[in-house]
C-alpha positions as CSV (number, residue, x, y, z in Angstrom):
1,M,-3.4,5.4,104.3
2,V,-7.0,5.6,102.9
3,S,-9.6,6.6,105.4
4,R,-12.3,4.0,106.0
5,K,-14.4,6.1,108.4
6,N,-18.1,5.5,107.7
7,K,-17.2,3.0,105.0
8,F,-19.5,0.3,106.6
9,P,-23.0,1.4,107.6
10,T,-24.1,-0.2,110.8
11,V,-26.9,-2.6,109.7
12,A,-29.2,-4.5,112.1
13,L,-28.5,-8.2,111.8
14,G,-31.4,-10.1,110.2
15,E,-35.0,-9.3,109.6
16,G,-37.5,-11.1,111.9
17,D,-36.7,-14.8,111.8
18,L,-34.1,-14.5,109.0
19,E,-31.8,-17.5,109.3
20,F,-28.1,-17.3,108.3
21,I,-26.2,-20.5,107.4
22,T,-22.5,-21.2,106.8
23,P,-21.1,-20.7,103.3
24,R,-20.5,-24.5,103.1
25,A,-24.1,-25.2,103.8
26,A,-25.1,-22.7,101.1
27,I,-22.8,-24.5,98.6
28,D,-24.5,-27.8,99.5
29,I,-27.9,-26.3,98.7
30,V,-26.8,-24.8,95.4
31,R,-24.9,-28.0,94.4
32,E,-28.3,-29.7,94.0
33,R,-28.6,-28.0,90.6
34,A,-25.0,-26.8,89.8
35,D,-22.8,-29.2,87.9
36,T,-19.7,-28.5,90.0
37,E,-18.8,-27.0,93.3
38,F,-16.9,-24.2,91.4
39,E,-20.1,-23.2,89.6
40,A,-22.0,-23.3,92.9
41,K,-19.5,-20.9,94.5
42,Q,-19.6,-18.6,91.5
43,E,-23.4,-18.5,91.6
44,I,-23.5,-17.6,95.3
45,A,-20.7,-15.0,95.0
46,D,-22.5,-13.3,92.0
47,A,-25.8,-13.3,93.9
48,L,-24.1,-11.7,97.0
49,R,-22.7,-9.0,94.7
50,S,-26.0,-8.3,93.0
51,G,-27.9,-8.2,96.3
52,R,-30.1,-11.2,95.6
53,V,-28.5,-13.0,98.5
54,R,-27.9,-11.3,101.9
55,S,-25.0,-12.1,104.2
56,C,-23.7,-11.2,107.6
57,A,-20.3,-11.4,109.3
58,D,-19.1,-11.8,112.9
59,Y,-16.3,-9.4,112.1
60,L,-15.9,-6.8,109.2
61,W,-12.8,-4.7,108.9
62,S,-10.4,-3.1,106.4
63,S,-6.7,-3.2,106.2
64,D,-4.0,-1.8,103.9
65,Y,-1.0,-3.8,105.1
66,G,0.4,-7.3,105.4
67,D,0.2,-10.5,103.5
68,L,-3.3,-11.7,102.7
69,Y,-2.9,-15.0,104.6
70,E,-1.2,-13.6,107.7
71,K,-3.7,-10.9,108.5
72,W,-6.9,-12.7,109.3
73,V,-6.9,-11.5,112.9
74,P,-9.4,-8.7,113.3
75,R,-7.6,-5.5,114.1
76,R,-8.8,-2.1,115.4
77,R,-6.8,0.7,113.7
78,K,-7.1,4.4,113.7
79,G,-8.9,5.7,110.6
80,F,-10.3,2.3,109.7
81,T,-13.8,1.0,110.4
82,Y,-14.3,-2.2,112.5
83,L,-17.7,-3.8,113.0
84,T,-18.9,-6.9,114.8
85,R,-21.9,-9.1,114.0
86,S,-23.4,-7.0,111.2
87,E,-25.3,-7.6,108.0
88,V,-23.0,-7.0,105.1
89,P,-24.2,-4.4,102.6
90,D,-24.0,-5.8,99.0
91,F,-22.0,-2.8,97.8
92,I,-19.0,-4.2,99.8
93,Y,-18.8,-7.0,97.3
94,R,-19.2,-4.7,94.4
95,D,-16.2,-2.7,95.6
96,S,-14.0,-5.6,94.4
97,R,-11.5,-4.6,91.7
98,R,-10.4,-8.2,91.1
99,W,-13.6,-10.2,91.5
100,P,-12.6,-13.6,90.1
101,A,-9.4,-13.6,92.0
102,D,-11.2,-12.6,95.2
103,I,-13.6,-15.5,95.0
104,N,-10.6,-17.8,94.5
105,H,-9.2,-16.5,97.8
106,W,-12.3,-17.0,99.8
107,R,-12.1,-19.6,102.6
108,W,-15.6,-21.1,102.2
109,D,-15.2,-23.8,104.9
110,E,-13.7,-21.3,107.4
111,A,-16.4,-18.7,106.5
112,E,-13.7,-16.1,105.7
113,F,-14.1,-13.8,102.6
114,V,-11.8,-11.0,101.4
115,I,-12.5,-8.1,99.0
116,L,-9.5,-6.4,97.3
117,E,-10.4,-2.8,96.5
118,S,-7.1,-1.6,95.1
119,G,-6.4,-1.5,91.4
120,E,-3.4,-3.4,89.9
121,D,-1.0,-0.4,90.2
122,E,-2.3,1.0,93.4
123,E,-0.3,0.8,96.7
124,P,-0.8,0.0,99.4
125,L,-3.2,-2.9,98.7
126,L,-6.5,-2.1,100.4
127,R,-8.7,-5.1,101.5
128,T,-12.0,-5.6,103.3
129,Y,-12.1,-8.7,105.4
130,L,-15.2,-10.7,106.4
131,K,-14.8,-13.3,109.2
132,G,-17.5,-15.6,110.4
133,V,-19.6,-15.1,107.2
134,G,-23.3,-16.2,107.3
135,I,-25.6,-16.4,104.3
136,A,-29.3,-16.0,104.3
137,R,-30.9,-19.4,103.9
138,A,-34.2,-18.1,102.5
139,D,-32.3,-16.2,99.7
140,I,-30.2,-19.3,98.8
141,E,-33.4,-21.4,98.6
142,K,-35.0,-18.8,96.4
143,L,-31.9,-18.7,94.2
144,V,-32.2,-22.4,93.4
145,R,-36.0,-22.4,93.1
146,P,-37.3,-22.8,89.5
147,A,-38.3,-19.5,88.0
148,D,-42.0,-18.7,88.5
149,R,-43.7,-16.8,85.7
150,T,-46.9,-16.2,87.7
151,G,-47.8,-13.7,90.3
152,M,-49.9,-13.9,93.4
153,G,-52.9,-16.2,93.0
154,G,-51.3,-17.9,89.9
155,R,-51.9,-14.9,87.6
156,P,-49.4,-14.4,84.8
157,I,-46.9,-11.6,85.5
158,N,-47.8,-8.4,83.8
159,T,-44.6,-7.8,81.9
160,V,-45.9,-4.6,80.2
161,A,-46.7,-3.1,83.6
162,W,-43.3,-4.1,85.1
163,T,-41.5,-2.7,82.1
164,A,-43.3,0.6,82.8
165,F,-42.3,0.4,86.4
166,W,-38.6,0.0,85.7
167,L,-38.6,2.7,83.0
168,A,-40.1,5.1,85.6
169,V,-37.3,4.2,88.1
170,V,-34.6,4.7,85.5
171,E,-36.1,8.0,84.5
172,L,-36.2,9.2,88.1
173,A,-32.6,8.1,88.6
174,L,-31.4,9.8,85.4
175,N,-33.2,13.0,86.4
176,G,-31.5,13.0,89.8
177,E,-34.8,12.8,91.6
178,L,-34.0,9.8,93.9
179,P,-32.5,12.0,96.7
180,D,-35.7,14.1,96.8
181,F,-37.8,11.3,98.3
182,D,-37.9,11.3,102.1
183,T,-39.9,8.1,102.5
184,Q,-40.5,4.9,100.5
185,Q,-44.2,5.9,100.4
186,A,-43.3,9.1,98.6
187,F,-41.1,7.1,96.2
188,R,-43.9,4.7,95.4
189,S,-46.5,7.4,95.0
190,R,-44.3,9.1,92.4
191,I,-43.8,5.9,90.5
192,L,-47.6,5.1,90.5
193,E,-48.2,8.7,89.3
194,M,-45.9,8.0,86.3
195,I,-47.3,4.6,85.3
196,G,-50.9,5.1,86.1
197,D,-53.0,2.2,87.4
198,Q,-51.0,-0.6,85.9
199,L,-49.7,-1.7,89.3
200,S,-50.9,-1.2,92.9
201,D,-49.0,0.3,95.8
202,E,-48.9,-3.1,97.5
203,T,-47.5,-4.8,94.4
204,I,-44.5,-2.5,94.1
205,K,-43.6,-2.3,97.8
206,D,-41.0,-5.0,97.7
207,P,-39.0,-3.8,94.7
208,V,-39.2,-0.2,96.0
209,R,-37.9,-1.4,99.3
210,Q,-34.9,-3.2,97.6
211,I,-34.1,-0.1,95.5
212,W,-34.4,2.1,98.6
213,N,-32.1,-0.1,100.8
214,K,-29.5,-0.5,98.0
215,F,-29.2,2.9,96.5
216,K,-30.6,5.4,99.1
217,K,-30.1,4.0,102.6
218,N,-26.8,2.2,102.0
219,K,-25.3,4.9,99.8
220,G,-26.7,7.8,101.8
221,F,-28.5,9.6,99.0
């Protein structure tokens, strides 16, 4: 048995007035621009995996036994983590070893997703189950919104400055410096020190927050 202790961090559900909708409702929104329902499901799944769309689940647990379609009852087992009504960290989706097959097994109308974490030759098969899945409406609506090439106030996005920003982030990551920052403010200050006055502290708050939540808070760096 593979230990699942501390596999799932406890994450507060929602931010402010964040609204979660059913997977079926999310499909209906994306279908307004997708040619087929299959393409809509694929787009939503890939956005969940990349962290562009947030999700929650009424139940979140892992299991290493039983037939896929017989074990949808949440179970508390020694050595395995079991959560209720929690936001789902995006790395849960990235743990999939058979992503296309997993998506095909998702029960969109029943709001039940499953992630297979075992490789083809690994036994027993280890799966993470999500039951009562909700998807953030605001993220889905942003996903289907036409790309906006302007910043606040209608000004064109400064691609040179943002390229410098991401190069600085990559440099810090490659140098192993991300664990050194105790706060997001310290992280932002270091980036601004590296790129000069090309961007402001306020401008980089949101991308830094996303990087922090995905790679530092969720991964425990």
